C-alpha positions in Angstrom: 126.8 201.9 167.0 123.6 199.9 167.2 120.4 201.8 168.4 120.3 200.2 171.9 123.9 201.1 172.6 123.2 204.6 171.3 120.2 204.9 173.5 122.3 203.9 176.5 125.2 206.1 175.8 123.6 209.1 174.0 119.9 209.2 174.8 119.9 212.9 174.1 121.1 212.4 170.6 118.4 209.8 170.0 115.7 212.2 171.4 117.0 215.0 169.2 116.9 212.8 166.1 113.3 211.8 166.8 112.4 215.5 167.1 114.2 216.4 163.9 112.4 213.6 162.1 109.0 214.4 163.8 108.9 210.7 164.5 107.0 209.0 167.2 109.0 206.2 168.7 108.6 204.4 172.1 111.9 205.7 173.5 110.6 206.1 177.1 109.4 202.5 177.2 112.7 201.2 175.8 114.7 203.1 178.5 112.3 201.7 181.1 112.7 198.1 180.0 116.5 198.4 179.5 117.0 199.9 182.9 115.0 197.1 184.5 116.9 194.5 182.4 120.3 195.8 183.4 119.3 195.9 187.1 118.1 192.3 186.9 121.2 191.1 185.1 123.4 192.8 187.7 121.4 191.0 190.4 121.8 187.7 188.7 125.6 188.2 188.4 125.8 188.9 192.1 123.7 185.9 193.0 125.7 183.6 190.8 128.9 184.9 192.4 127.4 184.2 195.8 126.4 180.7 194.8 129.9 180.0 193.5 131.4 181.2 196.7 129.0 179.1 198.8 129.9 176.0 196.9 133.6 176.2 197.9 135.1 175.0 201.1 133.8 172.1 203.2 130.3 170.7 203.4 127.8 173.5 203.6 125.9 174.2 206.8 122.1 174.0 206.9 121.9 177.8 206.8 124.1 177.9 203.7 122.0 175.2 202.0 118.8 177.2 202.7 120.4 180.3 201.3 121.6 178.5 198.2 118.1 177.3 197.6 116.8 180.8 197.9 119.5 182.1 195.5 118.6 179.4 193.0 114.9 180.2 193.1 115.6 183.9 192.7 117.9 183.3 189.7 115.1 181.2 188.1 112.5 184.0 188.8 114.8 186.7 187.3 115.5 184.6 184.2 111.8 184.0 183.7 111.2 187.8 183.9 114.2 188.7 181.6 113.0 186.7 178.6 109.8 188.5 177.8 111.2 191.8 179.1 114.2 191.8 176.8 112.1 190.5 173.8 109.8 193.5 174.2 112.7 195.9 174.5 114.5 194.4 171.4 111.4 194.5 169.3 110.7 198.2 170.3 114.3 199.1 169.4 113.6 198.1 165.8 111.2 201.1 165.7 114.1 203.5 166.3 115.1 205.1 162.9 118.6 206.0 161.8 120.4 209.1 163.0 120.2 212.2 160.7 123.2 213.5 158.9 124.1 217.1 160.2 123.9 218.3 156.6 120.3 217.3 156.0 117.9 220.3 155.8 115.7 220.6 158.9 112.0 220.4 158.2 108.8 218.5 158.7 107.0 218.2 155.4 107.6 218.0 151.6 107.5 221.8 151.3 110.6 221.9 153.6 112.7 219.9 151.2 115.6 221.8 149.5 115.5 222.1 145.7 119.1 221.6 144.4 118.2 221.5 140.6 115.1 222.4 138.7 114.9 222.3 134.9 112.4 224.4 133.1 109.2 222.4 132.6 108.5 221.5 129.0 105.6 223.5 127.5 103.8 221.7 124.7 102.3 223.7 121.8 98.9 222.3 122.5 96.9 221.5 125.7 98.6 218.6 127.4 96.5 215.5 128.2 97.1 213.2 131.1 98.7 209.8 130.6 95.5 207.8 131.3 93.6 209.6 128.6 96.4 209.2 126.1 97.2 205.6 127.0 93.6 204.5 126.9 92.9 206.1 123.5 96.0 204.5 122.1 95.0 201.1 123.6 98.4 200.7 125.4 97.0 201.3 128.9 93.9 199.5 130.2 92.9 200.5 133.7 89.3 199.1 133.7 90.5 195.6 132.8 93.3 195.7 135.2 90.8 196.4 137.9 88.5 193.7 136.6 91.1 191.0 137.0 92.9 192.2 140.2 90.9 195.0 141.8 91.4 198.8 142.3 94.9 200.3 141.8 95.9 197.7 139.2 96.2 198.2 135.4 97.3 196.5 132.2 99.8 197.5 129.6 99.2 196.3 126.1 101.1 196.1 122.9 103.7 198.9 122.5 102.9 200.0 126.1 104.1 196.7 127.5 107.0 196.8 125.1 108.0 200.3 126.1 108.1 199.4 129.8 110.1 196.3 129.1 112.5 198.3 126.9 113.0 200.9 129.6 113.9 198.2 132.1 116.5 196.5 129.9 118.0 199.9 128.8 118.3 201.1 132.5 119.9 197.8 133.5 122.4 198.1 130.7 123.3 201.6 131.7 124.1 200.4 135.2 126.0 197.3 134.0 128.1 199.4 131.6 129.0 201.6 134.7 130.3 198.6 136.6 127.2 197.3 138.5 126.6 193.6 138.9 123.1 192.5 138.0 121.2 190.4 140.4 117.8 188.7 139.7 116.5 188.1 143.2 113.3 186.2 144.5 110.2 188.4 144.7 109.3 186.7 148.0 111.5 187.2 151.1 111.8 186.2 154.7 110.9 188.2 157.7 114.5 188.5 159.0 115.5 189.9 155.6 113.0 192.7 155.9 114.0 193.4 159.5 117.6 193.6 158.4 116.8 196.2 155.7 114.5 198.1 158.2 111.3 197.5 156.2 110.0 195.5 159.2 108.5 196.0 161.7 107.9 199.7 161.0 106.3 199.3 157.6 104.4 196.0 158.2 101.0 197.5 157.4 102.2 198.5 153.9 103.4 195.0 152.9 101.8 191.8 151.6 102.3 188.8 153.8 101.7 185.1 153.5 101.1 184.0 157.1 101.2 180.3 156.5 104.8 180.3 155.1 105.8 183.6 156.8 106.9 185.0 153.4 106.6 188.6 152.3 106.2 190.1 148.8 109.1 192.5 148.4 108.4 196.2 148.6 111.6 196.8 146.5 114.7 194.9 145.6 116.6 196.7 148.4 116.0 194.1 151.1 117.2 191.3 148.8 120.4 193.3 147.8 121.1 194.0 151.5 120.3 190.5 152.6 122.6 188.7 150.2 125.6 189.5 152.4 123.9 189.1 155.8 126.1 187.5 158.5 129.2 187.8 156.2 132.6 189.3 156.5 133.4 191.0 153.2 136.8 191.8 151.6 137.0 195.6 151.8 139.6 195.7 149.1 136.9 194.8 146.6 134.8 197.9 147.6 132.6 199.4 146.4 130.2 196.5 145.7 127.6 197.8 143.3 124.5 195.8 142.6 121.5 196.5 140.3 118.3 194.5 140.1 115.0 194.6 138.3 112.0 193.4 140.3 108.3 193.9 140.6 107.5 195.7 143.8 104.4 195.2 146.0 103.0 197.7 148.5 99.7 198.4 150.1 98.8 201.9 149.1 96.7 203.8 151.6 95.2 206.8 149.7 92.8 209.4 150.6 89.9 210.0 148.3 90.6 212.4 145.5 94.4 212.3 145.7 96.4 210.4 143.1 93.5 208.2 142.4 93.5 208.5 138.6 96.0 206.9 136.3 99.0 204.8 137.3 100.9 207.1 139.7 100.1 204.9 142.7 99.5 201.2 142.6 99.9 198.0 144.6 102.3 196.5 142.1 105.0 198.3 140.0 108.3 197.6 138.3 111.6 199.2 139.4 115.3 199.0 138.7 117.1 199.3 142.1 120.7 200.1 142.9 122.5 199.2 146.2 126.1 200.0 147.0 128.4 198.7 149.8 131.4 201.0 150.5 133.9 202.3 153.1 132.2 204.7 155.5 134.3 207.7 154.3 133.3 207.0 150.7 129.5 207.0 151.3 128.9 210.8 150.6 130.6 210.4 147.2 128.7 207.2 146.5 125.4 209.0 147.3 126.2 211.7 144.8 126.9 208.9 142.3 123.6 207.3 142.8 121.8 210.6 142.3 123.8 211.2 139.1 122.8 207.8 137.7 119.2 208.5 138.4 119.4 211.9 136.7 121.3 210.4 133.8 118.2 208.3 132.8 116.0 211.4 132.5 118.7 213.4 130.7 119.2 210.7 128.1 115.4 210.6 127.7 115.4 214.5 127.4 112.9 214.9 130.2 113.1 217.9 132.5 114.6 217.0 135.9 114.2 218.3 139.4 116.4 217.1 142.3 115.4 217.8 145.9 117.3 217.1 149.1 115.0 215.6 151.7 114.5 217.4 154.9 114.8 215.6 158.2 111.0 214.9 158.5 110.9 213.4 155.0 113.9 211.1 155.2 113.4 207.3 154.9 113.4 205.4 158.1 116.8 203.8 157.4 118.4 206.9 155.7 120.7 209.4 157.3 120.6 211.6 154.2 118.6 211.4 151.0 117.6 212.9 147.7 114.6 212.5 145.4 114.8 212.8 141.6 111.6 214.0 139.9 110.5 214.1 136.3 108.2 216.7 134.8 104.8 215.4 133.7 102.9 218.1 131.7 99.6 216.2 131.5 99.1 216.1 135.2 101.1 219.4 135.6 103.4 218.2 138.3 106.9 216.8 139.1 106.6 213.1 139.8 109.1 211.2 141.9 111.0 208.6 139.9 113.9 207.9 142.3 114.8 208.1 145.9 118.5 207.8 146.8 119.6 207.3 150.4 122.8 206.9 152.4 121.9 204.5 155.2 125.3 204.6 156.9 126.0 201.5 158.9 122.4 201.2 160.0 121.4 198.3 157.8 124.8 196.6 158.0 124.5 196.4 161.8 121.0 195.0 161.6 122.1 192.4 159.0 125.4 191.7 160.7 127.3 192.7 157.5 131.0 193.3 158.3 134.3 193.8 156.4 138.0 194.0 156.7 140.0 196.7 154.9 142.9 194.2 154.5 143.4 190.5 155.5 143.6 190.2 159.2 142.5 193.8 159.7 139.9 195.2 162.1 136.3 194.2 161.5 134.0 197.1 160.6 130.5 197.7 159.3 130.3 199.1 155.8 128.0 201.8 154.7 125.1 200.8 152.5 123.3 203.1 150.0 120.3 202.6 147.8 118.7 204.4 144.9 115.9 203.8 142.3 117.3 203.6 138.9 114.3 204.2 138.1 110.7 203.4 139.1 108.6 202.5 136.0 105.1 203.8 136.5 106.0 207.4 137.0 108.7 207.2 134.3 106.1 205.9 131.9 103.8 208.7 132.9 106.5 211.3 132.2 107.4 209.7 128.8 103.8 209.4 127.6 102.9 213.0 128.7 106.2 214.7 127.5 106.2 212.8 124.1 102.5 213.1 123.3 101.6 214.6 119.9 98.6 216.7 119.0 97.3 213.8 116.8 97.2 211.5 119.9 100.3 209.6 119.0 103.3 209.2 121.3 106.9 209.5 120.0 109.4 206.9 121.4 112.4 208.6 123.0 115.5 208.1 120.8 117.5 206.5 123.7 115.2 203.5 123.9 114.4 203.0 120.2 117.0 200.3 119.8 115.2 198.3 122.5 111.9 198.8 120.7 113.1 197.2 117.4 113.5 200.7 116.0 109.9 201.8 116.6 109.7 205.6 116.5 106.1 206.2 117.6 102.9 204.7 118.9 100.1 205.7 116.5 96.3 205.9 117.3 94.4 202.8 116.2 97.3 200.4 116.4 96.3 198.7 119.6 92.7 199.7 120.1 90.2 196.9 120.8 
């Protein structure tokens, strides 16, 4: 059920959802505009019926002619009012988030999330250093030169640092491909309607990079592209689930307060990510969500990095998500769990916005599939966790065994190798 229909039929459910999410949306204005729209459309229908009736029979009298002119003028006036009125209403409806799954924990902030797994943090036999100190001494991470060429919140990876990130991307893609996912290499620029379909517009416009001349947007993640590829299509449900995986760079405007996450590479305007998107039958989406979480966790387990999984409370859910989980990796240098994946069940929300439909069998009823997405994983924080967990007292970093075949067998990054 699309949001406007839901607002009309179940306004209480929409209001309750907004309260659960602690989300400010223009529900009152939408109802006001929609009420006015429906009243005007009802009046137009009555006037058109009157005009049709008046055109039948013999030649119209002068009184009928006068009335028909009045009816015609009134119809034109209503149509002129309906256009901007319904445009405003439909734009505001795009700011209404998805409904919340009844099983999602109720809460407002991060501390209200539910921890469903938490490994014991790794304790190093020496004082742990943060990744920026380790990486800069090894010469594999260069934040000052990244800022010099592109500004604040950018950095360079050099030598084995760049190779490690590239190896992780290829390895994570192969893990998903071996599990049956189809790899997609999408454009890194996208259209406005693609972002509207995936729910990244209009709500997140201020966090995205936009070329106004061509009306193209740098993607915030591969999710919009993997949703958009089947926009306005009717799919064969007998081929479900459709499982896609993509590597892309991601671009987001980061609005950070002073003193929070300003050191290192935890937050930046550009980062690499491997993204998963699944299309499935509605009744299968809870199981598919578990599968996405498992695939995110699998990466950390193979890297032998401590894992924490949290179920997101209602106030922390993504705009398009009805239920979601975050997967976090332990980073001993900064002494915290860092999010490396967010996995969401979006139900039919994105499918309805993108007009994605399917039939369970040829000639069957048309339905909307459920769409899910999950990071598999995001690179900067995964790099943080690897560098900090695998640091050695002599300043070197050991390469995790799982990715050594993608690093030409390299086992460690030693001090002095890449220093300028």
